[in-house]
N, C-alpha and C positions, 0 to 999 in steps of 0.2 A: 558460394556456399550458403546454404539455408540458415538463418536462425534459429536456435533452440527457441520454442514457445515452453514455460511450465507454466502451471494451474496449481492456485492455491486454493486450498478450502477452509474458507475462516466462518467461525461464529461472529454474533454481533458484537461481543465481547473484544476477540482479538482485532475485530476490524475497526474498531473506536480507538483499541489501543495503539495500533499500526498508524492510523491518520496522526493520531499524537503524537506519537515516536519522531514521524515526517515532518511536522509543523515544527517539533522542537529543534528539530535536525536544519529545517531550513533557517530559523531564528538564529542557529549560532553560527551558520554560514554568513548571513546577512551582517552579523556583529564584525565579522571576520574580512566585509568587503568582497566577496567572492561574489560568482555569478550563481543564481539558484534555479536556471533553467530545468536541470534534470529533474532535481527537488519536484519541481513544480508539474513536469509529467510525470511523475510519479504518484503525486497524491491525486491529480485529477484521474489516473487510470484507477486507483483504488476507491475514489468516490463514484465513477461512472459504471463500475466494474456490474456486471448482471448480479443476481442473488439466484441461486440457485437452491431449491429444498430437497435434501437427502434424509433417506430413512438410515437411522444409526441403531443399530442391532448390536446389546450387550449381550453378552454370553455369560 
């Protein structure tokens, strides 16, 4: 069965907040002595994700 793909649209502030939160989570996991491979992959994907300009219309 195929894995589902999810798309998230973030502005620059939300993207910074997401990266910061993932780094904080990684630091907590390191303090517990656990592996951080999954978190590293997520951080890499968020940083290297393509940016797309969208026009937002407010009604």
